[in-house]
N, C-alpha and C positions, 0 to 999 in steps of 0.2 A: 217449453218451460220458460217461465218468467225470469229474466236476468236478476242476479242478486241485488243490483243497484235499484231495481224497481220493486223490491219486496218491502213491505211494512212489517217490522218484527218486534220492536221494543214496546213494552207495556205502556210507557209514558206517551208514545206516539198514538197507540190505540185509544188511550184515555183522552188525549187532546182531540182526536177526531170525534169521539162520542160526545164529549162535552161542548166543544166549540163549533163543530161541523154542522153543515146543513144536510138534510136528507130528502130523498125522493123515492117513490115506490112505483113499480110497474108490474102488475100481475103477481108473480111469485118471486120477485127480486127487489131488494132494497139496496140503495147506494147512499152511504154517508160520505161527505166530502169536506175536507178542510184545505184551503188553498192560500195560506199566508206564509209560505216558506221561501219565497224569492225565486231564484233561478236554478234551483236544484232539480234533479230528476223526479218524475212522477213515481209514487210508490203506492202499491195496492196490496190488500189482504182479502182473504176469502173465508167466510164463515159458513159452514154447512153442518148444521147440528143433526143430532139423532132424530129430531122431529121430521126431517126430510126423509130419512130412511134408517132403519136399524142396521142395515148392511153397510159395512165400511166400503165395499167395492162400489156401491151405488153412489155414496157420498163422494168418494174420490173421483168418480167419473164426472160428476157435476162440477167438482172443483177444477179438474183438468180442463173441461170445456170452458169454464169461465176464464181461467188463466190464459188459455190460448187466444180467446177472443180479445182480451185486454192487451196481450202482447202485440197483436196485430194493430191495435188502435193507438198504442203509445206514441208513435211518431207524429200523430195528428193532434195530440193533446197539449194543452198549455203546460208550462214548467211549474214545478213547485207544488204539485197537488198530492195530497194524501187521501186515499179512498179505501173504504171497506165495503165489500159486497156481502150482503147477508141473504142466503138462499132460504126461501120459505117452502113448506111442504107443497108439492105439486110441480116444482121445477124439474124434478127427476124424470117426469113424464114428457117434458118438452124435448124437441130435437135441437140440434146445433143451430140451425138457421133461426128458429124461434127465440132461442136464448140470445143469439147475436142481435136480433132486432130489439129485444128488451134492453140490452146493454147500450146500444146506440141511442135508443130513446132516452135512457137515463142520462147519458153523457150530454145530449142536446138539451135536456131539461135543466141540467145543472150548469149549462153553458161553459163546458170545459174543453171544447174543441178550439184549436188555435184561431180559426177564422170567425168565431162568435164573440160578441161583446157581452 
């Protein structure tokens, strides 16, 4: 589970990410990122709509997988990043390793790993 300090929750934070953030897409996953917050902890949110699956259990499984992948990557990310992952239909058919590769690709594309400029 993602620690509380790493969760994006407030409506104004979501709006800031959607309005001012930059986005990237890989297959069935979209990442919107806003990184103007200074030296605070990274925060992430996950959106898995009913378009992905009508079954809540399937949507929750996708959300749990995304949360766990991001939780493992947080120590390697730059500080002060707000990010929102948006799952698209088809992601529920991918296994854990495929989703992990998508997340890594998006992090590299958005240059939010610590060692990237």
